[in-house]
N, C-alpha and C positions, 0 to 999 in steps of 0.2 A: 506779873502778870496785874496785880494789883494798878496795873491803870488802866491795861489793858483792859482789863472788865470795867470798869469808871465809862471810858471812853463806848463800850460797847453799851451800854447802859444811859448815855445819851445819847448816843446815835435814835436807838429805843421812843424817846420819850418825844412825844406828839407836839409837831412845830419843830423839833431836828431835824426830821429824816430828812434825806436830800432829796431834791426836786427830781434827781432823773429815779432812785426808788417807787418816788409814788408813781413818774409816769408807769416807770415796769409796773408798777403792782395791778393800778387800772388797763394797759392793755391785757393784761395776763387775766384781770376780772373777764373784764368781752371776750376772747379768748375761749375761759369755761364756757361763760353764757354761750355763745356764740354756737359749740362744740360739742353742751349737753340739747339746746335747744331751732338748728338746723330745721329740722325734719319739718314745725312749724310757720319756718319760710320767716321767723321777726322781720319786723320793719331796723328802722335805722334806732331810731326813737328809743323803746326797746332796750336796744343795745348797748344806749348810750345811760339811761338807768344802769342797767344795773353795772356800769361799768362809775359812774356817778359823774359823770360828763355831759354836758350837753352833746347832741348831737353833731355841730363844729369842729367841736374840740378832741371827740372820739374818730371825726373820719379824717383829721390833720396828724392824731394822734400816732393811728395806729399805722396809719400809709406811714410816716416818719419809718416807728420804732422795727414794724413788721414786712415793709417794701409794695405792701398791696392796702383795700380799704376792708373796710371791715365786709362791705359785701363781697366784693371779690372773695372773706374768704369763705364765707360760706357761699357761696354758688360754686369754689372748687371743692370745698367737703363734698353740697350736693351732687355737682358732674365727678366724682369722684365713685360715690354711691351706686350711682345709676349704673355707671362701667362696671362699676361689678356688678350690677345683679342683669346688664346686658350679654357680657361673659359667660353669668350661669343659666342664657337661655329664656332669662326674663320677657315678655313683649313688652314693646315699648310702650304700651298703655300704663302696663303692669311697673313699669319703673320709674312712669313719670310719677305714677297717686303714690310709689313708696317712699317716691323721693322727695315729698312733698310737696310736689307741681295739683298745681289747676289739675292739666292735662299733656297727652304730647304735643301737642303749642309751644308746651310751656318748656318743655326739655329740650326741646327741634330746637328752640331761639338758643339755650345755650351750649347744646349742640357746638351751632353757628357760632357763635357767639367767638368762645375756647377755641372749639375744633378744625372751623373750619369743613364740616362738613356736618350731614344728621346723621340724627343715631345709627339707621338702618343701616347708614352708607359706613358704617363703621362699628359698625356689631358684624356684620358680613365678611370682613376683614382677611378678602382675599381667598374666599373657599373657592375650590375648584380650578384652581392654577395650581399649572407643574410654573414653580422657579426652577431655574441649573446658575449653579455660582461658583467663580474662584475666586483665587487668589495671588493677583500677580501684582511685581513693582510698578513705581511707577515716578514722573519728579517731586513727587508729593506726601512722600512713604504707602506705603502697604495696600493698594486696590483693592476693592473686595469690587465686582463685578460680576454682576444679577442678570439675567437673560430670564425673556418671553419664550415660545414656539414664534413671536412674531418682529421681535428683536430687542433690543436694552430698556432693560428693564428698573435695572437699582445699579448705583456707581456708590458705594462709602466711602472711606479712607481708614486705615489703622496706625499709628505708631508701634515700635518694635513690639515684641508683645501681648500687646491687646489690638489683634485679629481676631479670634471669638467675642470678643465683647463688643465690635464694632459691628459683625457679624449678628450676637444681638440683638442690638441694636435698629438691625435692618429687618429682619426677623417678626419684632414685634408691629412694623408697621405692614402686615398683612400676616398676622399668625394664623391663618389660616386655612392656606399654601400648602403646598408641599414644597419640600426643597431636598433638590438634588447639588452634589460637588460635580464637579466635571469643568475644571483644567485646561482640558485638549479641547471642550468647547468652546470657551469663553474666552483663550485666549489671543482669539483673532480679534474678535473684540477692543480689547485692553491696549492694541495696537492700531488698530483706527484712530480707538480719543488719545493718546498721550500723543504718538508719533505725526507731528506734525507734517512729513512727506505725502501721508496719506491721506487728507484734509482735501478731495475734490470736489467740488460743488456738486459736478454730475455724478456723483455718483454718496450723497449724504448718506450719514449712519442714522438706522431702522429707528426709533427709539419710540420703545411705550409707557406713554407718561399713565400711569393708575391711580391713579386721587379722584377725587370730587370735583366737581362743575367746577365751581371756583376756585381749586386746586389750579386745576389743568388751563383754568385762563392766565392766570396767573403764572403759572410756569410757562405757558406759550409768549409771554410779556416777557420774561430775564433772555429767551432767545432771539431775542427781539434787539436786546443788548450790544454793538456792537463791539469785540476786544479792545481794551482798552479804556474804555467806558464806565460808568457805574454809574448809577443814577439813585433817589430816592424812594421808601416806600409807597411815599405822599404820590411820588409820580405814578410808580405804577398800578394804584387807587383811581386817579385821574385816568389811562390810558383803561381802563378795565366798565369803565363811568361808575366804579364807585367810589366817590372822592371820600366819605366819611369812613370807609371799615380801611384806612391805614394799619391799621393794631391784626387786622381780621389776613392783610396781606402780609405781614408781617415775621406772623403762626402760621401761614401755606407756604412763605418762602421758607421758612426753617425745616420745614416738614419735605419738602423738594428732593423725590429718593433718587434722582440724578444729579448727585451734586458736580457742579464742574461744569460738565458736559449742560445740562443745562444750567447755567450760571449763574447761580445763587447768591455765591461771591462778589457778580456787579450790583450788590444789592445793596446798600447802606442808610444805616438812620435819619433821626432830626440831622436838619444842620450839616448831610452830608458823611456825619461820624461812620466810625470803623467798629460796625454797633456787633454781638454776639454771630460766630458763627458754627453750624453745631458739628464739625470736625474740627473746631481749635480756631481761634485768630492766625496763632501765627500759620495757621495754614492757604488762611483765606492771604493774608499779607504775599507769601509766596505764590500765590495763587497769582493776583493781580500786578506780582513783583515779572512774573513768568510771562505775561502774557502781554507788558511794558514794554518788556524784550524783545518778543515775538511779534510789533508790531514795528517797534523799531528796525529787526532784519527787514524786515520787507518795507 
């Protein structure tokens, strides 16, 4: 016990504190400052002062420890607050001002950058839609098929025992829609999706893409990727004439509501990396392998 006590005392002495502990303390001070003052939208210089670092030091240290920049952390807090206000029926102007932003334009830019949709589109949440759904077997686990009166509106996947979790995830995309369970009414769509014998060019599957203009453009570009092929986010950004929007493209790909049919699994990260897939990397690999087998057969 005496050795431990001496050891702890030495670690607490100035100058002997570990570099990792100093870095942690700096990041902790920065997080505390941003969490307390985000409404004032402080500058990076103010954040750095609170952490006793230069702006460059804070930028690199914060990113290394937290996985995002101090500015991005502040934007996440701002966006989360604005979402809560919009969810509680606040106007876009009130949500912007109460979030410390100068006006709706700033809030619009924040939503488009991080959500690939406008505040108004996010707030609407599928109001007025009636969506039917059913749980069906597929080559990639349980498929959750969601349909509107115009065609397939959603397709998700679940591991055993996680069906309701995946369904809840899909419902969050259109929280104001009305959902009706209809296994018999959606089984035909499931068969059309996964039975290759029913894939006929002269009878295409009707797909309803419910999203922002930007998201729909990204999803339509995904539909043009041939089976057995894959492209990078930057390729998609170039296709829609938004070469600097790779990040927003990645967000739109991740929000694709019609997985597999709109083949977001064929979108890769920088340099062709097999990046995250909303329904799991293993499932993404399985889809790519299954498609490669289909191309080989034909």
